[in-house]
C-alpha positions in Angstrom: 108.8 102.3 84.2 112.3 103.1 83.0 113.8 99.6 83.0 113.6 99.2 79.3 115.2 101.3 76.6 115.4 101.6 72.8 118.7 100.8 71.2 118.2 103.7 68.8 117.8 106.3 71.6 120.8 107.8 73.3 120.4 108.7 76.9 122.8 110.8 78.9 122.6 110.4 82.7 124.7 112.6 84.9 127.4 111.4 87.3 125.2 111.7 90.4 123.8 108.3 89.6 127.0 106.8 90.9 125.8 107.7 94.4 123.5 104.6 94.1 126.6 102.5 94.8 126.5 103.7 98.4 125.7 101.0 101.0 122.0 100.9 101.7 120.3 99.6 104.8 118.0 96.6 104.2 119.3 96.1 100.7 117.0 94.0 98.6 118.3 90.9 96.9 118.5 90.3 93.2 118.4 86.5 92.8 118.4 84.2 89.7 115.7 81.5 90.1 117.0 78.0 89.8 115.8 76.0 86.8 113.9 73.7 89.1 112.4 76.6 91.1 109.8 78.4 89.0 108.1 81.5 90.5 104.9 79.5 91.0 106.7 77.3 93.5 107.2 80.4 95.7 104.1 82.4 95.0 100.5 81.7 94.0 99.8 84.1 91.1 96.3 85.4 91.0 94.6 88.1 88.9 96.2 90.8 86.9 95.8 94.2 88.7 97.7 96.5 86.2 98.9 96.2 82.6 102.3 97.6 81.8 104.0 98.3 78.4 106.3 95.3 78.8 104.5 93.1 81.3 101.9 93.0 84.1 101.4 93.5 87.8 99.6 90.6 89.4 98.2 89.9 92.8 100.1 87.1 94.5 100.3 85.1 97.8 103.7 84.0 99.2 103.0 80.3 99.7 105.0 79.6 102.9 104.0 82.7 104.8 100.6 83.3 103.2 101.4 87.0 102.9 99.8 89.0 100.1 102.1 90.7 97.6 101.9 92.3 94.2 104.4 91.1 91.6 105.6 93.2 88.7 106.4 90.7 86.0 108.5 92.1 83.1 109.6 90.4 79.9 113.4 90.6 79.6 113.3 89.9 75.9 110.9 92.1 73.9 112.5 92.5 70.4 115.7 93.6 68.8 115.0 97.3 69.3 114.0 97.2 73.0 116.4 95.9 75.6 116.3 95.4 79.3 118.0 98.4 81.0 119.7 96.8 84.1 121.1 100.1 85.3 117.6 101.7 85.5 116.3 98.7 87.4 119.2 98.9 89.8 118.4 102.6 90.3 114.8 101.9 91.1 115.6 99.1 93.6 118.3 101.1 95.3 116.2 104.3 95.4 113.3 102.4 97.0 115.6 100.5 99.4 116.8 103.7 101.0 113.4 105.3 101.3 111.2 104.5 104.3 108.0 106.5 104.1 104.3 105.7 104.5 103.5 107.0 101.0 106.3 105.2 99.1 105.6 101.7 97.8 107.8 99.0 99.4 109.9 96.6 97.3 110.6 93.3 99.2 112.6 91.3 96.7 113.7 90.9 93.1 113.9 87.5 91.3 114.5 86.7 87.7 114.9 83.8 85.3 116.1 83.8 81.7 112.9 85.3 80.3 111.2 87.4 83.0 111.9 89.7 85.9 109.8 89.5 89.1 109.7 92.5 91.4 108.0 91.6 94.7 106.1 94.6 96.1 103.6 95.3 98.8 100.0 94.6 97.8 97.5 97.4 97.1 93.8 96.7 96.7 92.5 100.1 95.4 93.9 100.2 91.9 95.8 103.1 90.3 95.0 106.8 90.9 94.7 107.0 87.1 91.7 104.6 87.3 90.1 106.6 90.2 90.3 109.8 88.1 88.7 108.0 85.2 85.9 106.5 87.3 85.2 109.6 89.5 85.7 112.2 86.8 86.3 114.9 89.4 87.0 114.8 93.1 86.0 117.3 95.8 88.7 119.6 97.1 88.7 117.9 100.4 89.3 114.5 98.9 91.8 115.8 96.4 93.6 117.6 99.2 93.9 114.4 101.2 95.6 112.7 98.2 97.7 115.8 97.3 99.1 116.1 100.9 100.3 112.5 100.7 101.9 112.9 97.3 103.7 116.1 98.3 104.8 114.5 101.6 106.4 111.6 99.6 108.0 114.0 97.1 109.4 116.2 99.9 110.9 113.1 101.6 112.4 112.0 98.3 114.0 115.4 97.7 115.3 115.6 101.2 116.9 112.2 100.5 118.4 113.5 97.2 116.1 111.5 95.0 114.2 113.0 92.1 111.5 110.8 90.6 111.2 112.7 87.2 108.1 110.8 86.0 105.3 111.1 88.6 101.9 110.5 87.1 98.6 108.9 88.0 99.6 105.5 86.6 102.5 105.4 89.1 100.5 106.2 92.2 98.8 103.3 93.9 95.6 103.3 96.0 96.1 101.1 99.0 92.4 100.9 99.9 89.0 100.9 98.3 86.9 102.5 101.0 87.4 105.2 103.6 90.0 107.9 103.6 92.2 107.2 100.5 95.8 106.2 101.2 98.2 106.4 98.3 101.8 105.3 97.6 104.2 106.4 94.9 106.1 103.7 93.0 108.0 103.2 89.8 111.4 104.8 90.5 113.0 103.5 87.3 113.5 107.0 85.9 114.8 108.5 89.2 118.1 110.3 89.6 120.1 111.5 92.6 120.4 115.2 93.3 123.8 116.8 92.9 123.8 120.2 94.6 126.7 121.4 92.4 125.1 120.5 89.1 121.8 120.9 87.2 120.3 117.5 86.3 120.9 116.2 82.8 119.3 113.3 81.0 116.1 113.5 79.0 113.7 110.7 78.2 110.6 110.1 76.2 107.9 112.8 76.4 105.0 112.3 78.7 102.0 114.4 79.5 102.9 114.7 83.2 106.6 115.3 82.7 107.8 118.8 83.3 108.6 120.8 80.1 112.2 121.5 81.1 113.0 117.7 81.2 112.6 117.7 77.4 115.3 120.5 77.2 117.8 118.5 79.2 118.3 121.1 81.9 116.4 121.0 85.2 116.4 120.3 89.0 114.1 118.5 91.6 111.3 120.9 90.9 110.4 118.9 87.8 108.5 116.7 90.2 106.5 119.7 91.5 105.2 120.3 87.9 104.0 116.6 87.8 102.3 117.0 91.1 100.6 120.2 89.9 99.4 118.4 86.8 97.9 115.6 89.0 96.1 118.2 91.2 94.6 119.7 88.1 93.5 116.3 86.9 91.9 115.4 90.3 89.8 118.5 90.3 88.8 118.6 86.6 89.3 115.1 85.2 91.4 116.8 82.5 94.9 118.3 82.2 95.6 121.9 81.2 96.6 120.8 77.7 94.3 117.8 76.9 90.8 116.7 77.5 91.9 113.1 78.4 94.7 111.8 80.6 95.9 109.5 77.8 96.2 112.2 75.1 99.5 113.1 73.6 100.6 116.6 74.4 102.6 119.0 72.2 105.7 120.0 74.2 105.2 123.6 73.0 101.9 123.7 74.9 103.7 123.2 78.2 105.6 126.4 77.6 102.5 128.6 78.0 100.8 129.6 81.3 97.8 127.5 82.1 94.3 128.8 81.5 92.7 129.4 84.9 89.2 130.1 83.4 88.5 126.3 83.1 89.4 125.9 86.8 87.0 128.7 87.7 84.2 127.1 85.5 84.6 124.0 87.8 83.9 126.2 90.8 87.4 125.5 92.2 88.4 127.7 95.1 90.8 130.6 94.5 93.3 129.0 97.0 93.3 125.7 95.0 93.8 127.6 91.8 96.6 129.6 93.3 98.4 126.4 94.4 98.0 124.8 91.0 99.3 127.9 89.2 102.4 128.1 91.5 103.2 124.5 91.0 102.9 124.8 87.2 105.1 127.8 86.7 107.0 127.3 83.4 110.2 128.7 84.9 111.1 126.1 87.5 113.1 128.7 89.5 109.7 130.4 90.2 108.0 127.1 91.0 107.2 126.1 94.6 109.3 123.5 96.4 107.5 120.6 98.0 107.8 122.1 101.5 106.4 125.4 100.2 103.5 123.6 98.5 102.7 121.7 101.7 102.6 125.0 103.6 100.1 126.6 101.2 97.0 128.0 102.8 94.8 125.7 100.8 95.6 122.7 103.0 94.5 124.6 106.1 91.3 125.7 104.3 90.2 122.2 103.4 91.3 120.4 106.5 88.9 119.4 109.3 89.7 118.2 112.8 89.6 114.5 113.3 88.9 113.4 116.8 89.8 109.8 116.1 93.3 110.7 115.0 93.8 112.7 118.2 92.7 109.6 120.2 95.1 107.4 118.2 98.0 109.8 118.8 97.8 109.3 122.5 97.3 105.5 122.2 100.4 105.5 120.0 102.4 107.6 122.5 101.4 105.3 125.3 102.7 102.3 123.3 105.9 104.1 122.5 106.5 105.1 126.1 106.1 101.4 127.1 108.3 100.1 124.3 111.4 98.4 125.6 113.8 95.8 124.3 116.7 94.3 126.2 118.1 92.7 123.0 119.0 94.1 119.6 117.7 90.8 118.2 114.2 91.4 119.5 114.3 95.0 118.3 115.5 93.9 114.9 112.9 91.2 114.5 110.2 93.7 115.5 111.5 96.1 112.9 111.5 93.3 110.3 107.8 92.7 111.2 107.0 96.4 110.8 108.8 96.6 107.4 107.8 93.4 105.7 104.9 91.7 107.6 102.5 94.3 108.9 99.6 94.8 106.5 98.1 98.1 105.4 95.0 97.5 107.4 97.0 96.9 110.5 99.1 100.0 110.1 96.6 102.5 108.5 95.7 104.2 111.9 99.4 104.6 112.8 100.1 106.1 109.3 97.7 108.9 110.2 99.3 109.4 113.6 102.8 109.5 112.0 101.7 112.2 109.6 100.2 114.2 112.5 103.3 114.0 114.6 105.6 114.8 111.6 105.0 118.5 111.8 107.6 119.5 109.2 106.8 116.7 106.7 110.4 115.3 106.6 109.2 111.7 106.9 110.9 111.2 110.3 110.2 112.2 114.0 112.6 114.3 116.0 112.8 114.5 119.8 111.1 117.9 119.7 108.2 116.5 117.7 107.6 113.9 120.4 108.2 116.3 123.3 105.5 118.6 121.9 102.9 115.9 122.8 104.4 114.3 125.9 104.7 117.7 127.6 100.9 118.0 127.4 100.5 115.1 129.9 103.6 115.3 132.2 106.2 117.7 133.5 108.8 118.8 130.9 111.7 117.1 132.8 109.8 113.8 132.9 108.9 114.2 129.2 112.5 114.9 128.2 113.7 111.8 130.1 111.0 109.6 128.5 111.8 110.8 125.0 115.5 110.1 125.6 114.6 106.6 126.7 112.4 106.0 123.7 115.0 107.1 121.3 117.6 104.9 123.0 115.5 101.9 122.2 113.5 102.8 119.1 116.2 104.7 117.1 118.0 101.5 116.1 120.2 103.0 113.4 121.2 105.9 115.7 120.3 108.5 113.2 118.9 110.9 115.8 115.4 110.5 114.4 112.7 107.8 114.5 112.0 106.8 110.9 108.7 105.4 109.8 109.4 101.7 110.3 111.0 102.4 113.7 107.8 104.3 114.6 105.6 101.4 113.5 107.6 98.9 115.6 107.3 101.0 118.7 103.8 102.5 118.3 101.7 99.6 117.3 99.9 97.7 120.0 102.0 94.8 121.2 99.3 92.3 120.4 99.2 93.5 116.8 102.9 93.7 116.2 103.7 90.2 117.5 100.4 88.4 116.9 100.7 84.7 116.4 99.9 85.2 112.7 102.7 87.9 112.3 105.2 85.9 114.2 104.5 82.8 112.1 104.8 84.7 108.9 108.1 86.3 110.0 109.5 82.9 110.9 108.6 81.5 107.5 110.1 84.6 105.7 113.4 84.2 107.5 113.4 80.4 107.0 115.0 80.6 103.6 115.5 76.8 103.1 112.0 76.0 104.4 113.2 73.3 106.7 111.0 74.6 109.6 114.0 75.8 111.6 116.1 79.0 111.8 119.8 78.7 111.8 122.0 81.5 113.1 123.2 82.1 109.6 119.7 82.7 108.4 119.0 85.2 111.2 122.4 86.9 110.6 121.7 87.1 106.9 118.2 88.6 107.1 119.0 91.0 110.0 122.5 92.0 109.0 121.4 95.5 108.1 120.5 96.2 111.8 124.0 96.1 113.3 123.6 92.7 114.9 126.8 91.1 113.5 129.3 90.5 116.2 127.0 91.2 119.0 127.6 88.6 121.7 124.4 89.4 123.6 122.1 88.3 120.9 124.2 85.3 120.2 123.8 84.4 123.9 120.0 84.9 123.7 119.8 82.6 120.7 121.7 79.9 122.6 119.3 80.3 125.5 116.3 80.0 123.2 117.6 76.9 121.5 116.2 74.6 124.2 116.9 71.3 122.5 120.5 72.4 121.7 120.3 71.4 118.0 121.9 74.7 116.9 118.7 75.9 115.3 115.5 77.5 116.5 112.1 76.0 115.7 108.8 77.9 115.5 107.9 77.3 119.2 111.3 78.5 120.3 111.0 81.5 118.1 107.6 82.3 119.7 109.3 82.0 123.2 112.0 84.5 122.2 109.4 87.2 121.4 106.7 86.4 124.0 109.1 86.6 126.9 109.4 90.4 126.2 105.6 91.0 126.1 
């Protein structure tokens, strides 16, 4: 994953990594566990769901909130030649902390003791894309296209946000579900770097079958990720790679310098449009390679896509919910965004993920006023639609970026009964209740919600005072319910 390195290998990383020091909204914590507070006191550890070179990923349940999580458990002390690379871990956490996209895996927290590191992530139940390729052998173009569109959307969003993954491969792509339309998320950002428009990226690392050939030469840009995506598309449609018969084989770097053999693709009866896209993503010269946006605009995606009436219905349900979304308090808005970011399960949000993708017409991972107007103008006069969208942005765009990001969309588009269900409210309360005393102090709320510009806001302080009906300076679970329910 990039968090460990060999002492005998020199690695040169360019200066753009210093950008990781920028202040990041919703920064994750990095806490040392107390001697008397083992991880099993906080989480019930269940079965292993993935085996890593230096540890495992396990299914877990947060004991106080009963929320499902996956935990990456890494050994900090391997041997004398392999050491924990704290800088790469910091890069992975900070990269993921700033990315808010439906196809990028969330990291919630990081804990460690003297021997192990625990990265708390959202839970996935469908295994790894690598396992799906091994099990299925080959996928239909329609199914492969569904997966490819999600991967490219995440890659475009990363590149737009100046992040290059550098090591995208099927073992770093997580299947969120077992049945129905596959939903995937990219994780493992330990090898990522930040784009510096004035410099070509430097910094090579161990060879990998899915890593672009130019990375081994120490001279490349963000299009190294497109090579990896092209390799994945090839594997989805053939069960092989252009250079090996098996996904785990070692590849000679010289093989990557040759154009791919399209005859094998034709033998699999793969369409000429799919072959054209693969070839253009696997150009040896990265200057001739497609960008993520160009790949998403390729005719193949239109060729394989079919209309989905259910998504159309869900779009208008979501737009109705958004138009009704209102919050008279920054606190309420911040709590609802916390629920959308950390509490809502994949099953609760999967329909809205499809809606978000349909509304996001330029694949930039956020919604503009024009993208919402496009739909609202179909059901009302343009003047009314413009006013409604302005009102929606005033409430939902909590960071005042001029766009509605994914989590902001979730908090405003989900049905109210889903967003603030009793189960979700109770889980939120227990997540914020850091000392587990059954009450929330103002300090706990300020600490957990500090990233949403609540500090120093007298209005939400007044609201807390009103909610604290027994005047003990803290809010219990019932009082917390009342705060949210009064805005239903």
